[in-house]
Biotite code that builds the C-alpha atoms (Angstrom):
import biotite.structure as struc

atoms = struc.array([
    struc.Atom([-332.696, -38.660, -33.236], chain_id="A", res_id=1, res_name="MET", atom_name="CA", element="C"),
    struc.Atom([-329.827, -36.593, -31.793], chain_id="A", res_id=2, res_name="ARG", atom_name="CA", element="C"),
    struc.Atom([-329.304, -34.868, -35.123], chain_id="A", res_id=3, res_name="ASN", atom_name="CA", element="C"),
    struc.Atom([-332.999, -33.998, -35.285], chain_id="A", res_id=4, res_name="LEU", atom_name="CA", element="C"),
    struc.Atom([-332.959, -32.540, -31.770], chain_id="A", res_id=5, res_name="ILE", atom_name="CA", element="C"),
    struc.Atom([-329.751, -30.640, -32.539], chain_id="A", res_id=6, res_name="GLY", atom_name="CA", element="C"),
    struc.Atom([-331.212, -29.257, -35.766], chain_id="A", res_id=7, res_name="THR", atom_name="CA", element="C"),
    struc.Atom([-334.433, -28.187, -34.054], chain_id="A", res_id=8, res_name="CYS", atom_name="CA", element="C"),
    struc.Atom([-332.537, -26.584, -31.179], chain_id="A", res_id=9, res_name="LEU", atom_name="CA", element="C"),
    struc.Atom([-330.207, -24.783, -33.578], chain_id="A", res_id=10, res_name="GLY", atom_name="CA", element="C"),
    struc.Atom([-333.143, -23.503, -35.623], chain_id="A", res_id=11, res_name="SER", atom_name="CA", element="C"),
    struc.Atom([-334.899, -22.319, -32.493], chain_id="A", res_id=12, res_name="LEU", atom_name="CA", element="C"),
    struc.Atom([-331.834, -20.414, -31.354], chain_id="A", res_id=13, res_name="LEU", atom_name="CA", element="C"),
    struc.Atom([-331.175, -18.930, -34.786], chain_id="A", res_id=14, res_name="ALA", atom_name="CA", element="C"),
    struc.Atom([-334.697, -17.972, -35.810], chain_id="A", res_id=15, res_name="PHE", atom_name="CA", element="C"),
    struc.Atom([-336.847, -18.189, -32.721], chain_id="A", res_id=16, res_name="GLY", atom_name="CA", element="C"),
    struc.Atom([-334.929, -15.741, -30.581], chain_id="A", res_id=17, res_name="HIS", atom_name="CA", element="C"),
    struc.Atom([-336.740, -12.430, -30.394], chain_id="A", res_id=18, res_name="PRO", atom_name="CA", element="C"),
    struc.Atom([-334.720, -9.413, -31.458], chain_id="A", res_id=19, res_name="SER", atom_name="CA", element="C"),
    struc.Atom([-333.983, -7.093, -28.597], chain_id="A", res_id=20, res_name="THR", atom_name="CA", element="C"),
    struc.Atom([-333.745, -4.102, -30.926], chain_id="A", res_id=21, res_name="GLY", atom_name="CA", element="C"),
    struc.Atom([-331.000, -2.357, -29.006], chain_id="A", res_id=22, res_name="LEU", atom_name="CA", element="C"),
    struc.Atom([-330.454, 1.151, -30.262], chain_id="A", res_id=23, res_name="ALA", atom_name="CA", element="C"),
    struc.Atom([-326.913, 2.323, -30.767], chain_id="A", res_id=24, res_name="GLN", atom_name="CA", element="C"),
    struc.Atom([-326.047, 5.330, -28.649], chain_id="A", res_id=25, res_name="THR", atom_name="CA", element="C"),
    struc.Atom([-323.123, 7.567, -29.493], chain_id="A", res_id=26, res_name="THR", atom_name="CA", element="C"),
    struc.Atom([-321.669, 9.842, -26.853], chain_id="A", res_id=27, res_name="ILE", atom_name="CA", element="C"),
    struc.Atom([-319.234, 12.683, -27.519], chain_id="A", res_id=28, res_name="ASP", atom_name="CA", element="C"),
    struc.Atom([-317.179, 12.588, -24.322], chain_id="A", res_id=29, res_name="PHE", atom_name="CA", element="C"),
    struc.Atom([-315.611, 15.961, -25.100], chain_id="A", res_id=30, res_name="SER", atom_name="CA", element="C"),
    struc.Atom([-319.021, 17.605, -24.587], chain_id="A", res_id=31, res_name="LYS", atom_name="CA", element="C"),
    struc.Atom([-320.128, 15.987, -21.320], chain_id="A", res_id=32, res_name="ILE", atom_name="CA", element="C"),
    struc.Atom([-320.248, 18.624, -18.598], chain_id="A", res_id=33, res_name="THR", atom_name="CA", element="C"),
    struc.Atom([-319.701, 18.052, -14.924], chain_id="A", res_id=34, res_name="CYS", atom_name="CA", element="C"),
    struc.Atom([-323.365, 18.918, -14.333], chain_id="A", res_id=35, res_name="ASP", atom_name="CA", element="C"),
    struc.Atom([-324.414, 16.118, -16.683], chain_id="A", res_id=36, res_name="GLN", atom_name="CA", element="C"),
    struc.Atom([-322.091, 13.662, -14.970], chain_id="A", res_id=37, res_name="LEU", atom_name="CA", element="C"),
    struc.Atom([-323.205, 14.544, -11.450], chain_id="A", res_id=38, res_name="VAL", atom_name="CA", element="C"),
    struc.Atom([-326.892, 14.606, -12.360], chain_id="A", res_id=39, res_name="LEU", atom_name="CA", element="C"),
    struc.Atom([-326.575, 11.377, -14.404], chain_id="A", res_id=40, res_name="LEU", atom_name="CA", element="C"),
    struc.Atom([-327.913, 13.041, -17.536], chain_id="A", res_id=41, res_name="LYS", atom_name="CA", element="C"),
    struc.Atom([-325.595, 11.248, -19.936], chain_id="A", res_id=42, res_name="VAL", atom_name="CA", element="C"),
    struc.Atom([-327.342, 9.022, -22.500], chain_id="A", res_id=43, res_name="LYS", atom_name="CA", element="C"),
    struc.Atom([-327.397, 5.459, -21.205], chain_id="A", res_id=44, res_name="SER", atom_name="CA", element="C"),
    struc.Atom([-323.969, 5.608, -19.553], chain_id="A", res_id=45, res_name="ALA", atom_name="CA", element="C"),
    struc.Atom([-323.250, 5.483, -15.876], chain_id="A", res_id=46, res_name="ASP", atom_name="CA", element="C"),
    struc.Atom([-320.380, 7.437, -14.298], chain_id="A", res_id=47, res_name="PRO", atom_name="CA", element="C"),
    struc.Atom([-318.307, 4.282, -13.768], chain_id="A", res_id=48, res_name="ASP", atom_name="CA", element="C"),
    struc.Atom([-318.380, 3.540, -17.499], chain_id="A", res_id=49, res_name="GLN", atom_name="CA", element="C"),
    struc.Atom([-317.355, 7.112, -18.237], chain_id="A", res_id=50, res_name="ILE", atom_name="CA", element="C"),
    struc.Atom([-314.493, 6.917, -15.723], chain_id="A", res_id=51, res_name="ALA", atom_name="CA", element="C"),
    struc.Atom([-313.253, 3.659, -17.247], chain_id="A", res_id=52, res_name="ILE", atom_name="CA", element="C"),
    struc.Atom([-313.411, 5.088, -20.771], chain_id="A", res_id=53, res_name="TRP", atom_name="CA", element="C"),
    struc.Atom([-311.578, 8.263, -19.738], chain_id="A", res_id=54, res_name="LEU", atom_name="CA", element="C"),
    struc.Atom([-308.929, 6.237, -17.955], chain_id="A", res_id=55, res_name="SER", atom_name="CA", element="C"),
    struc.Atom([-308.363, 4.140, -21.062], chain_id="A", res_id=56, res_name="GLY", atom_name="CA", element="C"),
    struc.Atom([-308.285, 7.240, -23.240], chain_id="A", res_id=57, res_name="TYR", atom_name="CA", element="C"),
    struc.Atom([-305.648, 9.016, -21.162], chain_id="A", res_id=58, res_name="TYR", atom_name="CA", element="C"),
    struc.Atom([-303.598, 5.858, -20.605], chain_id="A", res_id=59, res_name="HIS", atom_name="CA", element="C"),
    struc.Atom([-303.624, 5.351, -24.367], chain_id="A", res_id=60, res_name="GLY", atom_name="CA", element="C"),
    struc.Atom([-302.451, 8.923, -24.939], chain_id="A", res_id=61, res_name="MET", atom_name="CA", element="C"),
    struc.Atom([-299.557, 8.281, -22.554], chain_id="A", res_id=62, res_name="ARG", atom_name="CA", element="C"),
    struc.Atom([-298.872, 4.878, -24.144], chain_id="A", res_id=63, res_name="ASN", atom_name="CA", element="C"),
    struc.Atom([-299.309, 3.284, -20.729], chain_id="A", res_id=64, res_name="SER", atom_name="CA", element="C"),
    struc.Atom([-301.076, -0.107, -20.749], chain_id="A", res_id=65, res_name="PRO", atom_name="CA", element="C"),
    struc.Atom([-301.046, -0.491, -16.943], chain_id="A", res_id=66, res_name="LYS", atom_name="CA", element="C"),
    struc.Atom([-303.974, 0.639, -14.827], chain_id="A", res_id=67, res_name="VAL", atom_name="CA", element="C"),
    struc.Atom([-303.954, 0.882, -11.036], chain_id="A", res_id=68, res_name="ASP", atom_name="CA", element="C"),
    struc.Atom([-307.549, -0.079, -10.233], chain_id="A", res_id=69, res_name="VAL", atom_name="CA", element="C"),
    struc.Atom([-307.518, 1.489, -6.764], chain_id="A", res_id=70, res_name="GLU", atom_name="CA", element="C"),
    struc.Atom([-306.142, 4.729, -8.203], chain_id="A", res_id=71, res_name="GLN", atom_name="CA", element="C"),
    struc.Atom([-308.851, 4.618, -10.888], chain_id="A", res_id=72, res_name="LEU", atom_name="CA", element="C"),
    struc.Atom([-311.484, 4.507, -8.131], chain_id="A", res_id=73, res_name="LYS", atom_name="CA", element="C"),
    struc.Atom([-309.818, 7.388, -6.270], chain_id="A", res_id=74, res_name="LYS", atom_name="CA", element="C"),
    struc.Atom([-309.553, 9.450, -9.459], chain_id="A", res_id=75, res_name="ASN", atom_name="CA", element="C"),
    struc.Atom([-313.229, 8.843, -10.278], chain_id="A", res_id=76, res_name="ALA", atom_name="CA", element="C"),
    struc.Atom([-314.224, 10.012, -6.792], chain_id="A", res_id=77, res_name="GLU", atom_name="CA", element="C"),
    struc.Atom([-311.947, 13.061, -7.051], chain_id="A", res_id=78, res_name="GLU", atom_name="CA", element="C"),
    struc.Atom([-313.451, 13.979, -10.433], chain_id="A", res_id=79, res_name="ILE", atom_name="CA", element="C"),
    struc.Atom([-316.961, 13.560, -9.056], chain_id="A", res_id=80, res_name="HIS", atom_name="CA", element="C"),
    struc.Atom([-316.148, 15.824, -6.091], chain_id="A", res_id=81, res_name="ASN", atom_name="CA", element="C"),
    struc.Atom([-314.568, 18.425, -8.393], chain_id="A", res_id=82, res_name="TYR", atom_name="CA", element="C"),
    struc.Atom([-317.606, 18.298, -10.667], chain_id="A", res_id=83, res_name="CYS", atom_name="CA", element="C"),
    struc.Atom([-319.970, 18.970, -7.763], chain_id="A", res_id=84, res_name="LEU", atom_name="CA", element="C"),
    struc.Atom([-318.560, 22.511, -7.569], chain_id="A", res_id=85, res_name="TYR", atom_name="CA", element="C"),
    struc.Atom([-317.620, 23.103, -11.210], chain_id="A", res_id=86, res_name="ASN", atom_name="CA", element="C"),
    struc.Atom([-320.731, 22.164, -13.150], chain_id="A", res_id=87, res_name="GLY", atom_name="CA", element="C"),
    struc.Atom([-320.063, 24.045, -16.381], chain_id="A", res_id=88, res_name="LYS", atom_name="CA", element="C"),
    struc.Atom([-316.602, 22.509, -16.931], chain_id="A", res_id=89, res_name="VAL", atom_name="CA", element="C"),
    struc.Atom([-316.397, 19.549, -19.309], chain_id="A", res_id=90, res_name="THR", atom_name="CA", element="C"),
    struc.Atom([-315.483, 16.265, -17.677], chain_id="A", res_id=91, res_name="VAL", atom_name="CA", element="C"),
    struc.Atom([-312.456, 15.898, -19.969], chain_id="A", res_id=92, res_name="MET", atom_name="CA", element="C"),
    struc.Atom([-311.184, 19.336, -18.880], chain_id="A", res_id=93, res_name="ASP", atom_name="CA", element="C"),
    struc.Atom([-311.719, 18.350, -15.244], chain_id="A", res_id=94, res_name="ALA", atom_name="CA", element="C"),
    struc.Atom([-309.749, 15.137, -15.769], chain_id="A", res_id=95, res_name="VAL", atom_name="CA", element="C"),
    struc.Atom([-306.905, 16.983, -17.493], chain_id="A", res_id=96, res_name="GLN", atom_name="CA", element="C"),
    struc.Atom([-306.750, 19.535, -14.690], chain_id="A", res_id=97, res_name="LYS", atom_name="CA", element="C"),
    struc.Atom([-306.836, 16.943, -11.913], chain_id="A", res_id=98, res_name="LEU", atom_name="CA", element="C"),
    struc.Atom([-304.396, 14.528, -13.546], chain_id="A", res_id=99, res_name="LEU", atom_name="CA", element="C"),
    struc.Atom([-301.974, 17.325, -14.416], chain_id="A", res_id=100, res_name="ALA", atom_name="CA", element="C"),
    struc.Atom([-301.812, 18.432, -10.765], chain_id="A", res_id=101, res_name="THR", atom_name="CA", element="C"),
    struc.Atom([-301.525, 14.881, -9.404], chain_id="A", res_id=102, res_name="SER", atom_name="CA", element="C"),
    struc.Atom([-298.670, 13.772, -11.691], chain_id="A", res_id=103, res_name="LYS", atom_name="CA", element="C"),
])
């Protein structure tokens, strides 16, 4: 009886689960402008996800596996504030400018 229940449950999970049909979204981070970031016009990504990705990208470039989470939050806020007044600049250029002056 247990095997029958297990088989039925397994079949239900394998075949009975409706497909969510999630579309894959690709974002070219080098093209995201500050305007897009501030106005949240980036395809399916929120600013926190972008900040985390950029942090990982630049830490990887510096071969630095350590991340100061509080500093990450401060940097994200600083980038957001910079972007409020520099809408045409790409976010990656803003990050490079801000990180270069803070290091």
